[in-house]
C-alpha positions in Angstrom: 112.7 74.3 106.4 110.8 73.6 109.6 112.1 70.1 109.9 110.2 67.3 111.7 108.2 68.6 114.7 109.1 65.5 116.7 112.6 66.9 117.1 111.2 69.5 119.4 109.7 67.0 121.8 110.7 67.7 125.4 112.5 70.8 124.4 112.6 73.6 127.1 112.3 77.3 126.6 112.1 80.5 128.7 109.2 81.8 126.6 106.7 80.4 124.1 105.1 83.0 121.9 101.9 81.8 120.3 100.9 83.7 117.2 103.2 85.2 114.6 101.4 88.2 113.5 103.4 91.4 113.6 103.2 91.8 117.3 104.0 88.1 118.1 107.0 88.3 115.6 108.2 91.4 117.3 107.9 89.8 120.8 110.0 86.8 119.7 112.5 89.1 118.0 113.0 91.3 121.1 113.0 88.5 123.6 115.6 86.6 121.6 117.7 89.7 121.4 117.4 90.2 125.2 119.0 86.7 125.7 116.0 84.5 126.3 115.4 81.1 124.8 112.2 81.5 122.7 110.0 79.5 120.5 107.5 81.2 118.2 104.7 79.2 116.7 102.0 80.1 114.3 99.1 77.9 113.1 99.1 79.5 109.6 101.8 81.4 107.8 103.6 84.3 109.4 101.6 87.5 109.1 98.6 85.8 107.4 96.0 87.0 109.9 94.9 90.5 110.9 98.3 91.9 110.3 97.9 91.4 106.6 94.4 92.8 106.3 94.6 96.2 107.8 94.2 99.6 106.2 98.0 99.5 105.7 98.5 102.9 107.2 101.3 103.9 109.6 98.8 106.1 111.4 100.1 109.3 112.9 97.6 108.7 115.7 94.9 111.3 114.8 92.1 108.8 115.3 93.2 108.1 118.9 92.5 111.8 119.6 89.0 111.7 118.3 86.8 111.6 121.5 83.7 110.1 119.8 80.3 111.7 119.6 81.2 114.7 121.7 84.3 116.6 123.0 82.8 115.9 126.5 83.6 112.2 126.1 87.2 112.8 127.3 86.0 115.0 130.1 83.6 112.4 131.4 86.2 109.6 131.0 89.7 111.0 131.8 91.2 107.5 131.6 90.2 107.4 127.9 92.0 110.7 127.3 95.1 109.3 129.0 94.9 106.1 126.9 94.4 108.2 123.7 97.4 110.4 124.4 99.5 107.3 125.2 98.6 105.5 122.0 99.0 108.7 119.9 102.5 109.2 121.4 103.4 105.5 120.7 102.1 106.0 117.1 104.3 109.0 116.5 107.3 107.3 118.0 106.7 104.2 115.8 106.2 106.4 112.8 109.6 108.0 113.2 111.4 104.7 114.0 110.0 102.8 111.0 110.7 105.7 108.6 114.3 106.0 109.7 115.2 102.3 110.2 113.2 100.6 107.4 112.5 103.2 104.7 112.0 100.5 102.1 108.9 99.3 104.0 107.1 102.7 104.2 106.1 105.5 101.8 104.8 109.0 102.4 101.4 110.2 101.3 99.6 113.5 101.2 96.6 113.1 103.4 93.6 115.5 103.6 90.9 115.7 106.3 87.8 117.7 104.9 85.6 119.4 107.4 82.0 120.3 106.4 79.5 122.4 108.3 77.7 119.2 109.4 80.9 117.4 110.4 81.2 116.1 114.0 84.5 118.1 114.4 85.1 121.7 113.9 88.2 123.1 112.1 89.7 124.3 115.3 89.4 120.8 116.8 91.2 119.3 113.8 93.8 122.0 114.0 94.3 121.3 117.7 94.6 117.5 117.2 97.1 117.9 114.4 99.0 120.4 116.5 99.2 118.0 119.4 100.6 115.3 117.1 103.1 117.7 115.6 104.4 118.5 119.1 105.1 114.8 119.5 106.9 114.5 116.1 110.6 114.9 115.5 112.2 117.3 113.1 113.6 114.4 111.0 110.1 112.9 110.4 107.8 115.9 110.6 104.0 115.8 110.4 103.9 118.8 108.0 100.4 119.7 109.2 98.5 122.7 107.9 94.9 123.9 107.4 93.8 124.6 103.8 90.9 126.8 102.7 88.3 125.4 100.3 89.4 127.9 97.7 93.0 126.8 97.8 92.1 123.1 97.9 89.8 123.1 94.8 92.6 122.5 92.4 94.3 119.7 94.4 94.2 116.2 92.8 91.6 113.9 94.3 90.5 116.5 96.8 89.0 118.6 94.0 86.4 115.8 93.5 85.0 116.1 97.1 81.3 116.5 97.6 79.4 119.6 98.7 81.9 122.4 98.2 79.4 125.0 99.3 79.4 123.4 102.8 83.1 122.7 103.0 84.7 124.8 105.8 88.4 123.8 105.8 90.7 120.9 105.1 93.4 119.6 107.4 96.4 118.4 105.5 99.4 116.4 106.8 101.9 113.8 105.8 100.9 110.2 106.5 102.9 107.0 105.9 101.9 103.7 104.5 103.3 100.2 105.1 104.8 98.7 102.0 103.7 96.0 103.1 102.8 94.9 106.6 103.2 91.2 106.0 106.8 91.7 105.0 107.5 93.6 108.2 106.3 90.5 110.0 108.4 88.2 108.0 111.5 90.4 108.5 111.0 90.3 112.3 110.5 86.5 112.3 113.7 86.0 110.3 115.6 88.3 112.6 114.3 86.4 115.6 115.6 83.3 114.1 119.0 84.9 113.5 119.0 85.8 117.2 118.5 82.2 118.2 114.7 81.8 118.4 113.1 78.6 117.2 110.4 79.7 114.7 107.7 77.6 113.1 104.8 78.4 110.9 101.9 76.0 110.3 102.4 74.8 113.9 99.4 75.1 116.2 99.4 75.1 120.0 96.7 72.5 120.6 96.9 71.9 124.3 98.3 73.9 127.3 98.9 72.1 130.6 100.3 73.5 133.9 102.9 71.3 135.5 105.4 72.1 138.2 105.6 75.9 137.8 105.9 75.6 134.0 103.6 75.0 131.0 103.6 72.0 128.8 102.4 72.9 125.3 101.4 70.3 122.7 102.3 71.5 119.2 100.8 70.0 116.1 102.3 70.3 112.6 99.4 71.5 110.4 101.0 70.0 107.3 102.5 66.7 108.4 100.2 66.1 111.4 103.0 65.2 113.8 103.1 66.4 117.4 105.6 67.4 120.1 105.3 68.6 123.7 107.6 71.4 124.8 108.0 73.0 128.2 108.2 76.7 128.8 108.3 79.0 131.9 106.2 81.8 130.4 103.6 82.0 127.6 102.6 85.0 125.5 99.4 84.5 123.7 99.7 86.8 120.7 97.2 85.0 118.6 95.1 88.1 117.9 91.5 87.2 117.0 92.2 83.6 118.1 93.4 84.5 121.6 90.3 83.2 123.3 90.5 79.9 121.4 94.2 79.5 122.5 93.3 80.2 126.1 90.6 77.6 125.8 93.2 75.0 124.9 94.1 75.0 128.6 91.0 72.8 129.2 88.9 75.2 131.3 86.6 78.1 130.4 88.5 81.4 130.6 87.2 85.0 130.7 86.7 86.6 127.3 89.6 88.9 126.2 88.9 89.7 122.5 86.1 91.5 120.6 86.5 91.2 116.8 85.4 94.0 114.6 85.4 93.4 110.9 86.7 95.9 108.3 86.6 95.6 104.5 88.3 97.4 101.7 87.8 97.8 97.9 90.5 98.5 95.4 89.8 100.7 92.3 91.7 102.5 89.6 91.5 106.3 89.8 93.0 108.8 87.4 96.9 108.9 87.6 97.0 112.5 88.8 95.5 111.3 92.1 98.6 109.2 92.9 100.1 109.8 96.4 97.0 111.8 97.5 94.6 110.4 100.1 91.5 111.4 102.1 90.6 110.6 105.7 87.0 111.5 106.8 83.9 109.9 108.2 81.1 108.1 106.5 77.4 108.9 106.9 77.4 106.7 110.1 80.2 108.9 111.5 82.6 105.9 111.2 86.1 106.4 109.7 86.4 106.3 105.9 89.6 106.5 103.9 90.5 106.8 100.3 94.2 105.7 100.1 96.6 105.4 97.2 98.3 102.1 96.6 100.7 101.1 93.8 99.0 103.3 91.2 95.5 102.5 92.5 93.3 103.6 95.4 91.3 101.8 98.0 88.3 102.7 100.1 87.7 101.4 103.6 87.3 100.4 106.2 84.0 99.3 107.6 83.4 98.4 111.2 80.9 95.7 112.4 81.0 93.1 115.1 82.3 89.8 113.7 81.4 86.4 115.1 81.9 84.2 112.0 84.5 81.8 110.8 87.9 83.3 111.7 89.7 81.4 109.0 87.5 82.5 106.1 87.0 86.2 106.4 85.9 87.9 103.2 84.0 91.0 102.0 80.4 90.1 101.5 78.3 91.6 98.7 76.2 93.8 101.0 79.3 95.2 102.7 80.9 96.0 99.3 77.8 97.7 98.1 77.7 99.9 101.2 81.3 100.9 100.9 81.0 101.6 97.2 78.0 103.9 98.0 80.1 105.7 100.6 82.9 106.2 98.1 80.5 107.6 95.6 79.0 109.9 98.2 82.4 111.2 99.1 83.7 111.6 95.5 80.5 111.8 93.4 82.3 112.5 90.1 83.9 109.0 90.1 80.6 107.2 89.6 82.1 103.9 90.6 80.4 100.7 89.8 80.9 97.1 91.0 82.7 96.3 87.7 85.3 99.0 88.6 86.4 97.0 91.7 89.7 95.3 91.1 89.7 93.2 94.3 88.6 93.4 97.9 89.9 92.2 101.2 88.6 91.9 104.8 90.0 91.5 108.2 89.0 91.4 111.9 90.6 93.7 114.5 91.5 91.9 117.8 90.2 94.6 120.1 90.1 94.3 123.8 86.7 93.0 125.1 85.1 95.5 127.5 81.4 95.2 128.4 81.3 99.0 128.8 82.5 99.5 125.2 80.2 97.8 122.7 82.7 98.2 119.8 85.7 97.2 121.8 88.6 99.0 123.5 91.3 100.2 121.1 94.2 100.8 123.4 96.9 98.1 123.5 96.6 95.9 126.6 98.7 93.1 128.0 96.6 90.9 130.2 98.1 88.9 133.0 96.0 85.7 133.1 97.0 84.5 136.5 93.7 85.6 138.0 92.0 83.5 135.3 93.8 80.4 136.4 96.7 80.7 134.0 99.8 81.8 136.0 102.7 82.7 133.7 100.4 83.3 130.7 99.9 86.7 129.1 97.8 87.9 126.2 98.1 91.1 124.1 95.0 92.6 122.6 94.4 95.6 120.3 98.1 95.9 119.3 98.1 97.8 116.0 100.7 97.1 113.3 102.3 100.5 113.6 103.4 100.0 117.3 104.6 96.4 117.0 108.2 97.3 118.0 107.2 99.1 121.2 105.0 96.0 121.9 108.1 93.8 121.7 110.0 96.1 124.0 107.1 96.2 126.5 107.1 92.4 126.6 110.8 92.1 127.2 110.4 94.5 130.2 107.6 92.3 131.6 109.7 89.1 131.2 112.8 90.8 132.8 110.8 91.3 136.0 110.2 87.6 136.2 113.1 85.8 134.6 116.8 86.3 134.3 118.2 85.8 130.7 120.9 83.2 130.4 122.1 84.1 126.9 124.1 87.2 125.8 122.2 90.2 124.8 122.3 91.0 121.1 121.0 93.9 119.1 117.9 93.4 117.0 118.0 94.4 113.4 115.1 96.7 112.3 116.4 97.0 108.7 114.4 95.6 105.8 115.7 92.2 104.7 116.7 92.5 101.0 116.8 90.0 98.2 120.0 89.4 96.3 120.4 91.8 93.4 119.7 90.3 90.0 118.7 92.9 87.4 118.6 90.4 84.6 115.7 88.4 86.2 112.2 88.9 84.7 109.5 90.2 87.0 106.9 87.8 88.4 104.1 90.0 87.0 104.5 92.3 84.0 102.7 95.3 85.6 104.9 95.4 88.7 108.7 95.2 88.4 109.6 95.2 92.1 109.2 91.5 92.5 111.5 89.3 90.4 111.5 85.5 89.7 114.8 85.3 91.5 113.2 86.9 94.6 110.5 84.2 94.5 113.2 81.5 94.3 115.2 82.9 97.1 112.2 83.2 99.3 111.2 79.6 98.6 114.7 78.5 99.6 115.3 80.7 102.6 112.1 82.1 104.1 109.9 79.3 105.4 107.2 79.6 102.7 105.3 76.4 102.0 102.8 77.4 99.3 102.4 79.8 96.4 100.1 81.9 98.5 102.8 82.3 101.1 105.3 83.4 98.5 103.1 85.7 96.4 101.5 87.6 99.3 103.9 87.5 102.2 107.4 87.1 100.7 107.4 89.1 97.4 104.2 91.1 97.6 102.8 90.2 94.2 99.4 89.5 95.8 98.9 93.2 96.3 99.4 94.3 92.7 96.7 95.3 90.3 96.2 91.8 88.9 97.2 90.1 92.2 99.3 87.8 90.1 96.2 85.9 88.8 97.7 85.2 85.4 101.2 84.7 86.6 100.4 81.8 89.0 101.5 79.1 86.6 104.8 80.8 85.8 105.5 81.4 89.5 104.6 77.8 90.5 106.9 76.5 87.8 109.8 78.7 89.0 109.8 77.2 92.5 108.6 73.6 91.7 112.1 72.2 91.8 112.8 73.7 95.2 109.7 72.1 96.7 110.0 68.8 94.7 106.6 69.4 93.0 105.8 67.3 90.0 103.8 68.6 87.1 100.5 67.7 88.7 101.3 69.3 92.0 102.7 72.4 90.3 99.4 72.8 88.4 97.4 72.2 91.6 99.4 74.9 93.4 98.7 77.5 90.7 95.0 76.6 90.7 94.9 76.8 94.5 96.4 80.3 94.3 93.8 81.5 91.8 91.0 79.9 93.9 92.3 81.8 96.9 92.1 85.1 95.0 88.6 84.5 93.8 87.3 83.2 97.2 88.9 85.8 99.6 89.6 88.7 97.3 86.7 88.6 94.8 89.1 88.6 91.9 87.3 87.8 88.6 88.9 85.1 86.4 88.5 87.3 83.3 
C-alpha cells in the first residue's frame, strides 16, 4: 500500500513528522486537518514502540499529584507543582474526550488505592488528591471518588486479598479507564491523517537530515525494499520517542541530549473471575508505583522503573525483573501465591522522558523542544508525551506551526471516532477464546490498513496479540487467511507464522506449550 518510495523523491511538504507513535500520529492528523501538507514516516510499524508497551491506562492524573518523598517537594519546587497541575488537568480533559468520542477504545475499571500506616501518603492526602481531580472532571465522565474504610472493603473482590489488614487505614476508590488498545488508537489517527490528505508511510526511516535554503532535506529509506527518496520540508517534528536523540544525530553533528529512557515491565496472570473489572494502584517496597490491572478476563502487574540504555529495538522483560515483579505481586496479594509458571506472558517498554540532569529518573511533564539553539532551526522534538494526552499534543503542535506558517489547504475536521471493521457475524474468530477479532477483520486490515506482516496485523490491527494465548496457536490459520492478499506462497506463509510465534517467545516470553 505504501508504493515505491522513489515516487516521493523531490516532493515538498510544510511539515515532516518523524515517528508514528500515538503522539506523532496525532500531530500528523491535526496538522493535516488544519490545512498543512504533511508527511508522516515511521521506521517500524505504526504504534509499535513505546505507545504499545505502556500500562494501558487512561490515567486520571493522580500520579502527577504525588510530590515524591515528601509533601514539601512541591513547596521547594513550585514549578513542579505547576507542571503537575497542568498535566493532571490535561489527563482529565483527555479522559473525558476519549470516553465520549471513542467509547469503543476505552473501558471503565474500579480502582482502589490502599493506605497503610507505613505508606508515604496519609488518607487525607489521597482524599485531597482525588478531590482535586474530581474538581477537574465533568459531570458526564465523573471520577466517582470516595474513601472506603477497611471494614467495608474487606468483602470487595481482589481488594479483600490485600496484605496486612491490621495496618490498613483507608482505601481511596475511583473510576479509572483503560485503553482497549493503545496501538489501535494510533492506527486510527494515522488512517484519519491519510483521509485528511497526509502522506503516511510505515517502515520508512529518516536516515539523513540536511539544512538547505531555509528548509530541510530529509533522506528517507524504505526498510523493506531498500529504496530511498529525498524530500524537502519547511518544519520537522521529531516525534520518535526513545529514538529522538538518534534522529537528531542524523543531521550530522552532535546534538544535546533530550531523552532519558526508563524501562517498565509487566506480567500477565489469570486471577479468579470475581476479580474482573477491579484493580489496585499502590507503591511497591521501593516506593515506586505498582498496579494490578484487569485485562480481558486476566490481570497484569506492573510497572517497574529502571534506567534503560540497551538495544531500543529489542526491549524485553528479563528474568531478574520478572522475579522482582512477581515478588511484589505476592507481597501485595499474598493469598495468590503466584509462581513463574502462572505467568501467561510479559511485555516491556521504555518511557521517552525528558532528560534533565537535576532529575535522575527523568522529567515526566510533556515538553516540546525548539532545537534552533542546538543548530537545528525549524526542528522540534516532543518528549514525555503520554498516550492519554496525545490529542492535546496534536493541538499544541498545530498552534506552534500556525505561528510560523500559513496553511494553504482548506481546514477540515479531524475524526476522533474509532475506525470500525465491516460487520460480518458469520466470520469465525481469529482465536477461539476471544470473539472480538474475526478473520474478516484480519483480511480487511491486510487490504486497507498498511500492515505488512502477521505481527502488524495481530497486534496493531485486530488486537489478537493481547489475548490470553496471544494467538500463538492461531498463527498458521491467520497467515493462510491473508496469504492471497500479500501474494505469499506456501513457504512464505509458513515462514510468516513461524516469525510470529518467534516474536511471541522472544519479546513476550510465551511458552510454546
